[in-house]
C-alpha distance (Angstrom), angle and dihedral (degrees) to the residues before:
residue distance angle dihedral
M1 . . .
D2 3.82 . .
F3 3.80 119.6 .
N4 3.80 108.2 -97.6
I5 3.81 121.1 -165.7
N6 3.81 89.6 -163.7
N7 3.79 87.4 74.5
L8 3.83 91.1 61.7
T9 3.79 129.7 90.5
E10 3.81 119.2 -125.4
D11 3.83 90.5 -101.0
E12 3.81 91.1 48.9
K13 3.81 90.6 51.4
F14 3.79 90.6 51.1
A15 3.82 91.4 48.7
L16 3.79 91.1 50.0
L17 3.80 90.9 52.1
Y18 3.82 90.6 46.5
G19 3.79 89.2 53.9
I20 3.80 91.3 49.1
M21 3.81 89.6 50.7
L22 3.82 90.7 50.6
G23 3.80 85.9 57.4
D24 3.81 113.0 35.7
G25 3.80 103.7 -2.4
C26 3.78 141.4 87.4
I27 3.81 139.4 177.2
S28 3.79 110.8 -130.1
K29 3.77 132.6 -172.4
Y30 3.76 126.3 -156.1
K31 3.80 143.5 156.8
S32 3.76 126.7 -118.4
G33 3.80 128.2 169.5
G34 3.78 91.3 -8.1
R35 3.76 93.1 -54.5
K36 3.80 129.4 110.0
Y37 3.78 120.7 -130.3
I38 3.82 133.2 -170.6
I39 3.80 116.5 -165.2
F40 3.78 139.5 178.3
S41 3.80 114.1 -128.9
I42 3.79 126.8 -171.4
S43 3.83 124.5 175.7
G44 3.78 134.1 -172.9
D45 3.79 142.6 166.3
Y46 3.80 114.1 -59.3
Y47 3.80 93.7 -136.7
S48 3.77 110.7 27.6
D49 3.83 101.3 36.6
R50 3.83 99.2 49.0
S51 3.79 93.5 98.9
F52 3.82 91.4 48.9
Y53 3.79 91.6 51.4
L54 3.80 94.6 47.8
K55 3.80 99.9 39.2
V56 3.82 102.8 32.1
L57 3.81 118.2 9.1
C58 3.82 101.7 46.6
P59 3.83 94.2 42.2
L60 3.82 88.7 46.5
I61 3.82 94.6 53.6
D62 3.83 92.2 42.1
S63 3.81 90.0 51.8
I64 3.79 92.9 49.5
R65 3.82 93.0 47.1
K66 3.81 92.1 46.5
N67 3.83 112.8 -161.2
K68 3.78 98.4 2.4
K69 3.79 124.3 117.9
P70 3.84 110.5 -58.8
I71 3.78 117.6 -106.1
K72 3.83 118.6 -104.4
I73 3.77 128.0 -157.7
K74 3.81 118.1 -127.8
E75 3.78 112.9 -148.6
R76 3.82 115.0 -143.3
L77 3.78 99.7 -176.6
G78 3.80 93.2 165.6
Q79 3.79 89.9 56.9
G80 3.79 93.7 38.8
K81 3.77 94.8 -122.3
L82 3.75 146.8 107.4
E83 3.81 119.6 -135.5
I84 3.77 139.0 -165.1
Q85 3.79 121.9 -165.3
F86 3.81 128.0 176.7
S87 3.78 141.2 148.0
D88 3.81 125.0 -129.6
K89 3.82 121.6 162.2
E90 3.78 94.2 -165.2
L91 3.81 92.8 51.8
V92 3.83 92.1 45.0
T93 3.80 89.3 55.0
K94 3.81 91.4 48.7
F95 3.82 92.2 50.1
T96 3.80 96.8 44.2
K97 3.81 92.6 47.7
L98 3.79 86.6 60.7
G99 3.78 91.5 51.7
F100 3.79 100.9 -98.3
P101 3.84 106.1 152.6
L102 3.76 129.9 -126.1
G103 3.79 111.2 -125.3
K104 3.77 122.5 2.2
K105 3.80 112.8 17.2
G106 3.78 95.8 -145.3
T107 3.79 128.1 -178.6
K108 3.81 100.0 -58.5
L109 3.79 97.3 75.9
K110 3.78 118.0 128.5
I111 3.79 139.7 170.0
P112 3.82 103.9 -97.6
K113 3.81 119.9 -119.6
W114 3.82 90.1 -117.9
F115 3.80 91.5 72.9
F116 3.80 91.8 52.0
Q117 3.83 91.3 47.5
K118 3.81 90.9 50.1
N119 3.85 93.9 44.5
L120 3.78 91.7 -118.1
V121 3.79 101.9 127.0
K122 3.80 91.4 104.2
Q123 3.83 89.4 64.7
I124 3.80 91.4 45.4
I125 3.81 89.8 56.9
Q126 3.80 91.6 44.3
G127 3.79 89.0 56.9
L128 3.77 94.5 42.1
F129 3.82 92.7 49.9
A130 3.81 92.5 44.8
T131 3.82 89.1 61.4
D132 3.81 110.6 24.5
G133 3.80 98.7 21.1
S134 3.77 133.2 95.1
L135 3.79 141.2 -172.1
V136 3.82 108.2 -139.1
L137 3.82 123.1 -167.2
T138 3.80 117.8 -160.4
K139 3.81 133.5 172.4
N140 3.80 112.0 -104.7
P141 3.05 93.4 -163.4
N142 3.81 105.4 -60.8
K143 3.77 105.0 -8.1
Y144 3.81 125.1 58.0
Y145 3.80 111.6 -104.5
P146 3.84 123.3 -154.7
R147 3.79 125.3 -130.0
L148 3.80 127.1 179.5
E149 3.78 117.8 -153.7
V150 3.81 139.1 179.4
H151 3.83 119.3 -169.1
L152 3.81 126.3 -160.3
I153 3.81 140.6 149.9
A154 3.84 88.9 -135.1
P155 3.83 107.6 88.1
K156 3.82 93.9 -171.8
V157 3.80 92.4 60.1
I158 3.81 90.8 46.3
N159 3.80 92.2 51.3
Q160 3.82 93.1 44.6
T161 3.79 89.7 50.3
N162 3.77 93.4 49.2
K163 3.82 93.0 46.8
F164 3.82 91.3 51.2
L165 3.81 92.4 48.8
I166 3.82 91.1 50.1
S167 3.81 88.0 52.0
K168 3.82 85.8 59.7
N169 3.85 90.8 49.8
I170 3.84 91.2 -106.0
A171 3.77 102.4 137.2
G172 3.79 113.3 -140.9
K173 3.76 138.8 153.5
V174 3.81 134.5 -149.1
Y175 3.79 121.3 -126.0
E176 3.75 137.1 176.4
C177 3.78 107.0 -119.5
K178 3.80 117.8 -115.8
R179 3.76 118.0 -126.6
N180 3.79 117.5 -148.2
K181 3.81 97.5 -160.4
I182 3.76 134.0 0.8
D183 3.79 117.7 -144.1
P184 3.86 106.2 -126.1
R185 3.79 90.0 -144.4
F186 3.79 90.4 74.2
K187 3.82 112.3 77.2
I188 3.81 94.2 -168.3
V189 3.80 122.1 45.5
Q190 3.76 114.2 -173.9
K191 3.77 120.5 -145.6
K192 3.77 116.4 -114.8
F193 3.79 126.5 -150.2
R194 3.79 134.2 -164.6
V195 3.76 141.8 -162.2
Q196 3.82 108.8 -137.6
I197 3.81 122.5 -164.2
N198 3.78 116.3 -173.8
G199 3.78 134.4 -159.4
K200 3.78 143.4 22.5
E201 3.84 95.6 -84.1
N202 3.81 92.0 56.0
L203 3.80 90.8 44.6
L204 3.78 90.7 55.1
L205 3.82 91.1 48.1
F206 3.78 90.9 49.6
N207 3.80 90.8 52.2
K208 3.82 91.5 48.6
K209 3.80 100.6 41.6
I210 3.82 102.8 30.1
G211 3.80 109.4 13.8
F212 3.79 135.9 -157.8
A213 3.79 116.9 -83.9
N214 3.84 94.3 178.6
P215 3.85 112.5 74.6
K216 3.83 92.2 -145.0
H217 3.82 89.9 62.5
K218 3.80 93.5 45.6
E219 3.80 91.1 49.4
K220 3.82 91.5 50.8
F221 3.83 90.4 46.7
L222 3.83 92.8 52.8
N223 3.81 91.6 44.4
F224 3.82 89.7 53.6
L225 3.81 91.4 50.6
R226 3.80 90.4 52.3
Y227 3.78 91.2 47.6
S228 3.83 93.6 46.6
K229 3.81 92.8 50.6
E230 3.79 92.4 48.7
Y231 3.84 92.2 46.5
D232 3.80 94.5 49.2
K233 3.81 90.5 48.6
N234 3.81 91.9 50.5
I235 3.81 97.2 50.7
L236 3.82 95.5 53.8
G237 3.79 106.7 126.5
I238 3.81 92.9 2.1
P239 3.85 118.1 124.9
C240 3.82 115.0 -113.5
N241 3.79 93.1 -115.8
K242 3.82 88.5 62.0
H243 3.79 96.4 50.9
N244 3.82 92.8 94.6
F245 3.80 88.8 66.4
I246 3.81 89.2 53.6
R247 3.76 90.0 50.5
N248 3.76 90.9 57.0
K249 3.82 91.5 50.7
V250 3.78 98.4 48.6
K251 3.79 110.5 73.1
L252 3.80 122.5 -145.2
């Protein structure tokens, strides 16, 4: 079933947007023609996030903002990204009252207590995973093995996310991301952290208890289930040392 924002309450919609902003969004302020402006900006991948922007993100923002001017997607093909920008004083006030910063988000971000008190952390994680999350499939050693990940420079958000998932019996761990090479042109290199959730059982629990808001993740999840079912069926009665041949026959 596709993710449908019409099934969400107003608070759940706001929490989903807040999670998206924790991932790929920012609130910026600038001056132009002697006037000050504050805008929301959200960016995603030009190719893989199009469906998410059209089916989820734009309808979500339009629903939250009621009868205001509909959101439009800006296509930045040269930069390989999609972008949404809009201004909304009421929404800025709501975000900043919860501690969301103006300008660079930095490393001190956290999921505010209000979302825990209102039982809205699920929607925060849906939004966070939809933007900064990924479903990775690796060979281990013959069958493809699923791994969910969320990457951020804000360790507090990562730890809060992991703790919440564990409370739902979704077993994850927090790691500091390894960096292969550091460009010497950058004087400051911020550490990056990730929540990593391994295995099919955890993947199924995540789908059931959290859910995928981004269609690209849902599609990959369903494709893995199809592959896993076909693989398991094909190896019945086949010796382990022959499983690699089965792997080559069953397409992901």
